[in-house]
C-alpha positions in Angstrom: 92.7 86.8 133.0 91.8 86.7 129.3 88.2 87.1 128.2 86.4 84.3 126.5 83.4 84.5 124.1 81.5 81.3 123.7 79.4 81.7 120.5 76.2 80.1 119.3 75.8 77.2 121.7 72.6 75.7 123.1 72.9 76.9 126.6 71.4 74.8 129.4 69.8 77.1 132.0 68.0 75.9 135.1 64.6 76.1 133.4 65.2 76.1 129.7 67.7 75.4 126.8 68.3 78.4 124.6 70.7 79.4 121.9 73.0 82.2 123.3 76.5 83.6 123.5 78.3 83.7 126.8 81.0 86.4 127.6 83.4 85.4 130.3 85.5 88.0 132.0 87.5 87.9 135.3 86.6 84.3 135.9 82.8 85.2 135.9 80.0 85.0 133.4 79.9 88.7 132.5 77.0 88.6 129.9 74.6 86.2 128.3 72.8 87.3 125.1 72.6 87.1 121.3 75.3 88.3 118.9 77.7 89.4 121.6 81.0 91.0 120.7 84.2 91.5 122.6 87.3 92.9 121.1 90.4 90.8 121.9 88.4 88.0 123.5 89.3 84.4 122.7 86.3 82.9 120.7 85.1 79.4 121.2 82.7 78.3 118.5 79.9 76.3 120.1 77.6 76.1 117.1 75.9 72.7 117.1 77.1 72.0 120.6 75.5 72.3 124.0 76.9 74.4 126.9 76.3 73.0 130.4 77.2 74.4 133.8 80.4 72.7 134.9 79.7 69.2 136.2 80.3 68.7 140.0 81.1 65.2 141.3 80.6 65.0 145.1 82.0 61.4 145.3 85.4 60.5 143.9 88.5 58.7 145.1 91.7 60.4 144.2 93.9 57.9 146.2 96.5 60.6 147.2 98.2 60.4 149.7 99.2 56.8 149.9 97.9 55.0 146.9 99.3 57.1 144.0 100.0 54.0 141.9 96.2 53.8 141.5 95.6 57.5 140.9 96.9 60.9 142.2 95.5 64.3 142.5 97.1 65.4 139.2 95.9 62.4 137.1 92.5 62.4 138.8 92.0 66.2 138.1 93.0 65.7 134.5 90.5 62.9 134.1 87.9 65.0 135.7 88.2 67.9 133.3 88.3 65.4 130.4 85.0 64.2 131.7 83.5 67.7 131.9 83.9 68.1 135.7 84.9 71.5 137.1 84.6 70.5 140.8 85.2 67.2 142.5 85.0 66.1 146.1 87.4 63.4 147.2 86.7 60.7 149.8 89.0 60.3 152.8 90.1 56.7 152.5 93.7 57.6 151.8 96.9 56.6 153.7 97.1 58.3 156.1 93.3 58.7 156.3 92.1 62.2 155.7 90.9 62.6 159.3 92.8 65.8 160.3 93.5 69.3 159.1 97.0 68.5 157.9 95.8 65.9 155.4 92.9 68.1 154.3 95.4 71.0 153.8 97.8 68.8 151.9 95.1 67.7 149.4 93.9 71.3 148.9 97.4 72.5 148.3 98.2 69.7 145.8 95.0 70.4 143.9 95.8 74.1 143.7 99.3 73.3 142.5 97.8 71.0 139.8 95.6 73.9 138.7 93.0 72.0 136.7 89.6 71.5 138.4 88.6 72.5 141.9 89.2 69.7 144.4 87.2 69.7 147.7 88.4 67.3 150.4 85.9 65.3 152.4 87.1 64.5 155.9 86.6 61.3 157.8 83.7 61.0 160.3 85.9 59.0 162.7 89.6 58.8 163.4 91.2 56.3 161.0 87.8 55.5 159.7 87.6 53.0 162.5 84.1 54.0 163.6 85.2 54.6 167.2 86.1 58.2 167.9 84.9 61.3 166.1 87.5 63.1 164.0 88.2 66.8 164.5 85.5 68.1 162.1 85.9 71.8 163.0 89.6 71.9 162.2 89.0 70.0 159.0 86.3 72.5 158.0 88.8 75.3 158.6 91.3 73.6 156.4 88.9 73.2 153.5 86.8 70.1 154.1 83.2 70.4 152.6 81.7 67.3 154.2 82.5 64.2 156.3 82.2 60.5 155.5 83.8 57.2 156.4 83.0 56.0 152.9 83.9 52.4 152.2 83.8 51.8 156.0 80.3 52.4 157.2 79.8 53.7 160.7 78.3 50.6 162.3 77.8 52.1 165.7 74.5 54.0 165.7 75.5 56.2 168.7 78.6 57.3 167.0 76.6 58.2 163.9 74.1 60.1 165.9 77.0 62.2 167.5 78.5 62.6 164.1 75.3 64.1 162.6 75.0 66.5 165.6 78.7 67.5 165.6 78.9 67.9 161.8 75.9 70.1 161.9 77.5 72.5 164.4 80.2 73.2 161.8 77.9 73.5 158.8 79.0 70.1 157.5 76.9 67.1 156.3 77.6 63.4 156.9 77.7 61.3 153.7 76.8 57.8 154.6 78.0 54.6 152.9 75.0 52.4 153.9 76.2 48.9 154.4 75.7 46.5 157.2 79.0 44.7 157.2 77.6 41.7 159.2 75.0 41.1 156.5 77.5 41.5 153.7 79.6 38.8 155.3 82.2 38.5 152.4 79.7 38.9 149.6 81.0 40.2 146.3 77.9 40.6 144.0 74.2 41.1 144.3 72.4 38.2 146.0 70.1 36.7 143.5 69.7 34.3 140.5 73.0 35.4 138.9 75.1 35.1 142.0 73.8 31.5 142.4 74.5 30.8 138.7 78.0 32.2 139.0 78.7 30.6 142.3 79.7 33.9 143.8 78.6 35.0 147.3 75.8 37.5 147.3 75.2 40.7 149.1 71.5 41.1 150.0 69.7 44.4 149.4 68.9 44.4 153.1 72.5 45.2 153.9 72.1 48.5 152.2 68.5 49.2 153.2 68.8 48.5 156.9 71.6 51.1 157.3 69.7 53.5 155.0 66.7 53.2 157.3 68.9 53.9 160.3 70.2 57.1 158.8 66.7 58.2 158.0 65.5 57.5 161.5 68.5 59.4 163.0 68.1 62.4 160.7 64.3 62.5 161.5 64.9 62.1 165.3 67.6 64.8 165.4 66.2 67.0 162.6 69.6 67.0 161.1 70.7 66.6 157.5 72.2 63.4 156.1 73.2 62.4 152.6 73.0 58.8 151.4 75.8 57.6 149.1 75.4 55.5 145.9 71.8 54.2 146.3 71.4 50.9 144.3 68.2 49.2 145.4 64.5 49.6 144.6 63.7 49.4 148.4 66.2 52.1 149.1 64.5 54.5 146.6 61.1 53.8 148.3 62.5 54.4 151.8 63.9 57.7 150.6 60.7 58.7 148.8 58.6 58.1 151.9 61.2 59.9 154.2 61.2 63.0 151.9 57.4 63.0 151.9 57.5 63.2 155.7 60.0 66.1 155.5 63.1 64.3 156.6 66.2 66.3 155.8 67.8 63.5 153.6 69.4 63.8 150.2 70.8 61.0 148.1 72.9 60.1 145.1 73.3 57.3 142.6 75.9 56.4 139.9 75.7 55.6 136.2 76.4 51.9 136.7 73.2 51.6 138.8 70.9 52.8 136.0 72.7 51.3 133.0 73.7 47.8 134.0 72.1 44.7 135.6 73.8 41.9 137.4 73.7 39.8 134.2 77.1 41.3 133.6 78.6 39.3 136.5 78.3 36.0 134.7 81.2 37.1 132.5 83.4 37.0 135.7 84.9 40.3 134.5 86.2 41.8 137.7 85.6 45.3 136.2 81.9 44.7 137.1 82.7 44.3 140.8 81.6 47.4 142.7 80.3 48.2 146.1 77.3 48.3 146.5 76.9 45.7 143.8 75.2 46.1 140.4 71.6 45.0 141.0 68.7 43.6 138.9 66.4 45.1 136.3 63.7 46.1 138.8 66.3 48.1 140.7 67.6 49.8 137.6 64.0 50.9 136.8 63.5 52.1 140.3 66.7 54.2 140.2 65.6 55.8 137.0 62.2 56.6 138.5 63.9 58.0 141.6 66.0 60.3 139.5 63.0 61.4 137.5 60.8 62.3 140.5 63.5 63.9 142.6 63.8 61.2 145.2 67.5 60.8 144.1 69.0 64.3 144.1 72.2 63.8 142.2 74.4 61.6 140.0 78.0 61.0 141.1 80.6 58.7 139.8 82.1 57.0 142.9 85.2 57.1 140.7 87.3 54.3 142.1 90.5 53.8 140.0 92.6 50.7 140.6 95.8 49.3 139.3 95.4 46.5 136.7 96.9 44.0 139.1 94.1 44.5 141.5 91.4 43.8 138.9 93.1 41.1 136.7 92.6 38.4 139.3 89.8 36.0 140.2 86.5 37.7 141.1 86.6 37.1 144.8 90.0 38.6 145.2 89.5 41.6 143.0 89.1 45.2 144.4 85.7 46.8 144.3 85.3 49.8 142.1 84.9 51.4 138.7 86.9 54.2 137.1 84.0 56.3 136.2 84.8 60.0 135.9 85.4 60.0 132.1 82.3 58.0 131.3 79.7 59.5 133.6 78.4 62.3 131.4 78.0 60.3 128.1 76.4 57.4 130.0 74.0 59.7 131.8 73.1 61.6 128.7 72.7 58.4 126.6 70.6 56.4 129.1 68.6 59.2 130.8 68.1 62.0 128.2 68.2 60.0 125.0 66.4 57.2 127.0 63.5 59.5 127.7 63.9 59.6 131.5 64.6 63.4 131.8 65.6 66.5 129.8 68.8 68.4 129.6 67.8 70.9 132.4 67.1 68.0 134.7 70.4 66.3 133.9 72.2 69.6 134.7 70.3 69.7 138.0 71.5 66.2 138.9 75.1 66.7 137.8 75.7 70.3 138.7 73.1 72.3 140.7 72.1 69.7 143.2 75.7 68.8 144.3 76.5 72.5 144.6 73.4 73.0 146.8 73.9 70.0 149.0 77.6 70.9 149.8 77.1 74.8 149.6 79.6 75.1 146.7 79.8 78.0 144.3 78.7 77.2 140.7 76.3 74.6 139.4 74.3 77.0 137.1 74.7 79.3 134.2 73.7 82.9 135.0 75.2 86.4 134.7 77.5 87.0 137.7 78.1 83.3 138.4 81.5 81.6 138.4 82.5 80.7 134.8 82.6 77.0 135.3 81.3 75.5 132.0 81.3 72.4 129.9 80.7 72.2 126.2 79.6 68.9 124.7 78.6 67.6 121.3 75.4 65.6 122.0 75.2 64.2 118.5 78.6 62.6 118.5 78.4 58.9 118.9 81.6 57.2 120.1 82.9 54.0 121.6 84.2 54.1 125.1 87.9 53.0 125.0 89.5 52.6 128.4 93.0 52.7 126.9 92.3 56.3 126.1 91.4 57.2 129.7 93.4 60.0 131.2 92.9 58.4 134.6 95.4 55.9 135.8 92.5 53.6 136.4 91.3 51.7 133.3 88.9 49.5 135.2 85.5 49.9 133.6 82.7 47.5 132.6 81.8 50.0 129.8 84.8 49.4 127.6 83.6 49.0 124.0 80.1 50.5 124.7 78.7 53.0 122.2 77.4 56.2 123.7 76.5 59.8 122.8 77.7 63.1 124.3 81.3 63.9 123.7 82.9 66.4 126.1 84.6 69.0 123.9 85.7 71.7 126.3 85.9 72.3 130.1 86.3 75.8 131.5 87.2 76.4 135.1 87.0 79.9 136.6 87.0 81.3 133.0 90.1 79.3 131.9 90.0 76.5 129.4 91.4 73.4 131.2 90.4 70.8 128.6 89.9 70.6 124.8 89.1 67.4 123.0 
């Protein structure tokens, strides 16, 4: 494995940003210092650029097996490294559902064959994501699963969710909960409020998310087990999590760029690329999400990357599929709105996008230090560019951010010491 010498970049450590060189050897960070030399090493000039720990996305949809026309492991992995991600965790809503060791093993093998980023399968909580019978978590863990979730199909039965938290814990796994009361959603497609009324679109109340979120907190507190809350979108949800954490409940939570960058004003355009689940909320929710990220109530930023074929989005709003193709826009949106927007610094952004996901799922990486795995991302934070969905590597071009100007161009992604992407 060839040596790499990354020269002159502003390196984002856990507690500081400092100009330094990084020598990579044998897939590890061998040395960090000033004016390093290494005969025969490939040099990467990072002057004027910023070196981050490789980004980790613990919530993506790669669609394979079963829906390869939307995305597959190869295209999703290529999109991931283009977005600065060195590790991604893929949800189980495939066909067949990833609810057994065979499918987990297939995904892991296909990812290894692709050879771009590290892909960690997430197994289903219940067989077929039907919410009735627990899946074989132990066997999925042995095959490579890093967590369990019925994402997209919430576990409506509280008893099943209780058993899932207990069972998952026995295998060192954590349940990732998509908090949504399906009965309250009742066919809704956007946030319930002024704009849903204006647009004549059926609304989804915040309560649909917050009631299930409350249930997971109560179960985790009762059982003293860990639980992770997916894609938090509401002001009330942030407050529930803040209070639970203050009591010592073992709960962690994530949010996505579209929940701190957009308000539901966008739905009045009837552009189905704004249709996502949970829905984009209102200005007060956006501010609450930012506050939750700033004070640590929300642990990490994920993409909920949900690529769809054009035919599933280029239809009337009520019929369109939910989801945003987000893995190639996550970093620039987060940097532009959170760091340039004054919400947090670069170290905090690296915590949300690298260190916290690694910690929650017990993954290697997530920080820059000697001896650590050489998963790195280099970005030009001063480069302003326009998001162009036609240039996405992902098969999914469905984004509400097309045409938006942002900062933070990903220049290079390094996985296990090997360059996997160059702009």
